C-alpha positions in Angstrom: -19.0 9.3 13.2 -17.0 6.2 12.5 -13.8 6.4 10.4 -14.2 4.8 7.0 -11.9 2.2 5.6 -9.9 1.5 2.4 -9.0 -2.2 2.7 -6.4 -4.1 0.7 -7.2 -7.8 1.2 -7.6 -11.0 -0.7 -10.4 -11.4 -3.4 -13.7 -10.8 -1.7 -16.0 -13.7 -1.9 -13.4 -16.5 -1.9 -12.8 -18.6 1.2 -14.1 -16.5 4.1 -10.9 -15.0 5.7 -10.5 -13.2 9.0 -10.3 -9.9 7.1 -13.7 -10.5 5.4 -15.3 -11.6 8.7 -14.1 -8.5 10.5 -14.8 -6.0 7.7 -18.3 -7.4 7.1 -19.2 -6.3 10.7 -17.2 -3.1 10.6 -19.1 -2.1 7.4 -22.3 -2.0 9.4 -21.3 1.4 10.8 -18.9 2.9 8.2 -18.2 3.0 4.5 -15.6 0.5 3.2 -13.8 0.4 -0.1 -12.3 -3.1 -0.5 -9.5 -3.6 -3.0 -9.3 -7.1 -4.3 -5.9 -8.9 -4.1 -2.9 -7.1 -5.6 -0.9 -10.3 -5.2 1.9 -11.7 -3.2 3.8 -13.3 -6.1 4.2 -13.1 -9.8 1.9 -15.3 -11.9 3.3 -18.6 -13.2 2.6 -20.2 -16.5 0.0 -22.7 -15.4 -3.7 -22.9 -16.1 -4.8 -21.7 -12.6 -2.6 -18.6 -12.6 -3.5 -17.7 -16.2 -7.2 -18.1 -15.5 -6.9 -15.8 -12.5 -4.8 -13.3 -14.4 -7.4 -13.1 -17.2 -10.2 -12.5 -14.6 -8.1 -9.7 -13.1 -7.5 -8.1 -16.5 -11.2 -8.2 -17.3 -11.9 -6.4 -14.1 -15.3 -8.1 -13.5 -16.6 -9.9 -10.5 -19.1 -12.9 -10.6 -22.6 -11.6 -10.1 -23.2 -14.0 -7.3 -20.6 -12.0 -5.3 -21.3 -8.5 -6.5 -25.0 -8.9 -5.8 -24.5 -10.0 -2.2 -22.2 -7.4 -0.8 -22.7 -5.6 2.6 -24.6 -2.4 2.0 -21.8 0.0 2.8 -19.0 -2.0 1.0 -17.8 -1.3 -2.5 -15.3 -3.6 -4.4 -12.5 -2.4 -6.6 -11.1 -5.1 -8.9 -7.7 -3.7 -9.7 -5.4 -4.2 -12.7 -1.9 -4.1 -11.4 1.6 -5.7 -11.4 1.6 -8.5 -8.8 4.4 -8.3 -6.2 6.6 -5.8 -8.1 10.3 -5.8 -7.6 12.7 -2.9 -7.6 12.0 0.8 -7.1 10.8 1.5 -10.7 8.4 -1.4 -10.8 6.9 -0.6 -7.4 6.4 3.0 -8.4 4.7 2.1 -11.7 2.4 -0.4 -9.9 1.5 2.1 -7.2 0.6 4.8 -9.7 -1.5 2.4 -11.7 -3.4 1.5 -8.6 -3.8 5.1 -7.5 -5.3 6.0 -10.8 -7.9 3.3 -10.4 -8.7 3.7 -6.7 -8.5 7.4 -6.1 -11.6 8.3 -8.2 -13.6 5.7 -6.2 -12.3 7.2 -2.9 -13.3 10.8 -4.0 -16.7 9.8 -5.1 -17.4 7.9 -1.9 -16.7 11.1 0.2 -15.0 9.0 3.0 -14.7 10.3 6.5 -11.1 10.4 7.6 -10.4 7.0 5.9 -8.0 4.5 7.4 -5.9 2.4 5.0 -6.1 -1.2 6.1 -3.4 -3.5 4.7 -4.0 -7.2 5.0 -1.3 -7.8 2.4 2.2 -6.4 2.9 2.4 -5.4 -0.8 -0.1 -2.7 -0.1 2.5 -0.6 1.7 3.3 1.2 -1.6 -0.2 2.8 -1.5 0.5 4.4 1.9 0.2 8.2 1.5 -1.4 8.0 -1.9 -5.1 7.8 -1.1 -5.7 10.7 1.3 -5.8 8.3 4.3 -5.6 9.6 7.8 -3.9 6.5 9.3 -2.3 3.2 8.3 -3.2 -0.2 9.8 -1.5 -3.5 9.2 -3.6 -6.6 9.9 -1.2 -9.6 10.0 -3.0 -12.9 9.8 -0.2 -15.1 8.6 3.6 -15.5 8.7 4.2 -14.3 5.2 7.9 -15.2 5.4 6.8 -18.9 5.5 3.5 -18.9 3.7 3.4 -21.2 0.7 3.0 -19.7 -2.8 4.6 -16.3 -1.9 7.6 -14.5 -3.2 9.1 -14.5 0.3 12.0 -12.0 -0.3 9.8 -9.4 -2.0 7.0 -9.7 0.5 9.3 -9.7 3.5 10.8 -6.4 2.3 7.3 -4.9 1.8 6.3 -6.1 5.3 9.4 -4.5 7.0 8.4 -1.2 5.4 4.8 -1.6 6.4 5.6 -2.4 10.0 7.7 0.8 10.2 5.0 3.0 8.7 1.9 1.5 10.5 0.1 3.4 13.2 -1.5 0.2 14.4 -0.5 -3.5 13.8 -3.0 -6.2 14.6 -1.5 -9.7 14.8 -3.6 -12.9 14.8 -1.4 -14.8 17.2 1.1 -14.2 20.0 3.9 -15.6 17.9 3.2 -13.0 15.1 2.8 -10.2 17.6 6.2 -10.9 19.1 7.9 -9.9 15.8 6.5 -6.4 15.8 7.0 -3.2 17.9 5.2 -3.6 21.2 4.1 0.1 21.2 2.0 -0.2 18.1 1.0 -3.9 18.1 -2.2 -5.6 19.5 -3.0 -9.3 19.5 -6.3 -10.0 17.7 -7.1 -13.7 17.8 -9.5 -15.0 15.2 -13.2 -15.1 16.0 -15.9 -17.5 15.1 -19.4 -17.4 13.5 -20.8 -19.1 16.6 -24.4 -19.1 15.4 -23.5 -20.7 12.1 -21.5 -23.6 13.7 -23.5 -24.2 16.8 -27.1 -24.0 15.4 -28.1 -27.6 14.6 -28.5 -28.4 10.9 -29.3 -31.6 9.0 -26.5 -34.0 8.1 -25.0 -33.5 4.7 -26.2 -36.2 2.3 -22.7 -37.0 1.0 -21.2 -37.4 4.4 -20.3 -41.2 4.5 -22.7 -43.3 6.5 -21.3 -46.8 6.7 -21.7 -47.3 10.4 -18.1 -46.4 11.2 -17.2 -43.3 13.3 -15.9 -40.4 11.4 -12.8 -38.2 11.9 -13.1 -35.2 9.7 -11.1 -32.2 8.5 -11.9 -29.3 6.3 -9.6 -26.6 4.9 -6.8 -26.4 2.3 -5.2 -29.8 1.6 -1.8 -28.3 1.4 1.8 -28.9 2.3 1.2 -28.0 6.0 -1.0 -31.1 6.3 1.1 -33.8 7.9 0.3 -36.6 5.4 2.9 -39.1 6.6 1.4 -38.8 10.1 -2.1 -39.3 8.8 -1.2 -42.3 6.7 0.3 -44.0 9.7 -2.7 -43.2 11.9 -5.3 -44.1 9.3 -3.7 -47.5 8.6 -4.0 -48.3 12.3 -7.7 -47.4 12.5 -9.5 -49.4 9.8 -12.7 -49.2 12.0 -12.7 -45.4 11.5 -13.7 -43.4 8.4 -11.5 -40.3 7.7 -13.2 -37.5 5.7 -11.3 -34.6 4.1 -13.1 -31.5 2.7 -11.2 -28.9 0.7 -9.2 -28.1 -2.4 -6.2 -30.3 -2.9 -3.1 -28.2 -3.5 -0.8 -31.2 -3.2 -0.9 -34.8 -4.4 -3.2 -36.6 -2.0 -2.7 -40.1 -3.6 -1.1 -41.4 -0.4 -4.3 -40.9 1.5 -6.7 -41.5 -1.4 -5.4 -45.0 -1.8 -6.5 -46.0 1.8 -9.8 -47.8 1.9 -11.2 -45.8 4.8 -10.5 -42.3 3.4 -12.9 -40.1 1.5 -12.0 -36.9 -0.2 -15.1 -34.8 -0.8 -13.4 -31.8 -2.4 -14.3 -28.1 -1.5 -17.6 -27.1 0.0 -19.1 -23.7 0.6 -18.4 -22.3 4.0 -22.1 -22.0 4.9 -22.4 -25.8 4.4 -19.5 -26.9 6.6 -21.7 -27.3 9.8 -23.7 -30.0 8.0 -20.5 -32.0 8.0 -18.7 -30.9 11.2 -21.7 -31.2 13.4 -22.2 -34.8 12.3 -18.8 -36.4 12.4 -17.5 -37.8 15.6 -14.5 -35.6 16.0 -12.5 -32.9 14.1 -8.9 -33.2 13.2 -6.1 -30.6 13.1 -3.2 -32.7 11.7 -0.6 -30.1 11.0 3.1 -30.2 10.3 5.5 -28.5 12.7 6.8 -25.6 10.7 7.1 -21.8 11.1 3.8 -21.1 9.3 1.9 -23.4 11.7 3.7 -22.2 14.8 2.5 -18.7 13.9 -1.0 -19.5 12.8 -4.3 -19.2 14.6 -6.6 -21.4 12.4 -10.2 -20.3 12.1 -11.4 -23.9 12.0 -10.2 -24.5 15.6 -12.9 -22.3 17.1 -15.4 -23.4 14.5 -14.8 -27.1 15.5 -15.3 -26.1 19.2 -18.5 -24.3 18.3 -20.0 -27.5 17.0 -19.3 -29.1 20.4 -17.6 -32.1 18.8 -14.2 -33.3 20.2 -11.0 -32.1 18.6 -7.7 -34.0 18.1 -4.8 -31.7 17.2 -1.1 -31.8 16.7 0.8 -29.4 19.0 1.2 -25.8 18.0 1.0 -22.5 20.1 -2.5 -21.5 19.3 -3.8 -24.9 20.2 -2.4 -24.6 23.7 -4.9 -21.9 24.5 -7.5 -24.7 24.5 -5.3 -27.5 25.9 -7.9 -28.3 28.6 -10.7 -28.8 25.9 -8.9 -30.5 23.0 -6.7 -33.6 22.7 -3.2 -32.4 21.7 -0.8 -35.1 20.4 2.9 -35.3 19.4 3.1 -38.6 17.5 1.1 -41.1 15.5 0.8 -43.3 18.5 -0.7 -40.5 20.6 -3.1 -39.5 17.8 -4.4 -43.1 17.5 -5.0 -43.2 21.2 -6.6 -39.7 21.3 -9.0 -40.6 18.4 -10.1 -43.7 20.2 -10.7 -41.9 23.5 -12.1 -38.7 22.0 -15.1 -40.6 20.6 -16.4 -40.9 24.1 -15.6 -37.3 25.1 -19.1 -36.0 25.6 -18.4 -32.5 27.2 -19.8 -30.6 24.2 -21.2 -27.7 26.4 -17.7 -26.8 27.8 -16.3 -26.7 24.3 -19.1 -24.5 23.0 -19.0 -22.2 26.0 -15.3 -21.6 25.5 -15.8 -19.9 22.2 -19.4 -18.5 22.5 -18.2 -15.0 23.4 -15.4 -14.9 20.9 -17.6 -14.0 17.9 -16.5 -12.0 14.9 -18.8 -9.3 16.1 -17.0 -9.1 19.4 -13.6 -9.0 17.6 -14.9 -6.2 15.3 -16.1 -4.2 18.3 -12.6 -4.4 19.7 -11.1 -3.3 16.4 -13.5 -0.4 16.1 -12.3 0.9 19.4 -8.7 0.8 18.3 -9.5 2.5 15.0 -11.3 5.4 16.6 -8.3 6.1 18.9 -5.9 6.5 16.0 
């Protein structure tokens, strides 16, 4: 009988994360209690944080999410102190969480549950929920991640690494920071069927006769906007489309006549864009977070069969024979012009066809059962 899970992750139903992809498949053969985000930083006095804090305090989930959960998965929407500092604050936050989660654990009658921490701040719950083992799933470099209380989270992560029975790291760079005896590399997977199965073109994807270079994801500080401005200005015959929530000022790009910002789109709709633009872009800055990342969209782009032009970072090198890796604006301009005529879609799709989230979950299931 499969071991059950108590998972501390981000809020379920937001942007599909690697944890949600994996746990959705793992929940097919075990019970899962998913604890929505307990935070990586303290709230700030802005409208976004205050709105999220109010939602947390209410303890309710949108019906669109709660009505579409995997059968064996139960959500706990906790009230807690985000990213507590100091021994007393941490103890108070842990006891508050324990009082909310433990009744759910007991009622579910879990089978030798494993505590799965996707957030380092979950370490304070280790040993409090009758778990039989502790797993740390590290998908990001939290010491460099934007919007995080780095000092607090780094301290939590050090403790979590020391206490974990298994550490799963999303990239070789991340794995190299942890003890080899307990660490396994778990690259991100891909929903291959979703991105490879042909779908109609999105009605709001620009159609002005120009080829399209597209990007979807967070429009954040790790996007190399100066590089993009230089490239886009040199390619007026191309249309550049960006899909995602803007977390930084995008005015420098928005002012360019051949740029369209579409805003965020649901994950299930992304193939209707990425299958129909001429190439996908990964225009990242060179910083610690990007050097440690393993972006989900890289394999999703490849699953569409479309060419990919990317700045250089370690995870991209795994596909260096299939994508166009550049180190300057001049190289990116040339790669975009050449990639338009790169018709080897079958090789790109074949490279990721076996790297599905189901395959990754099967690998994880084996590791869990050996704990």
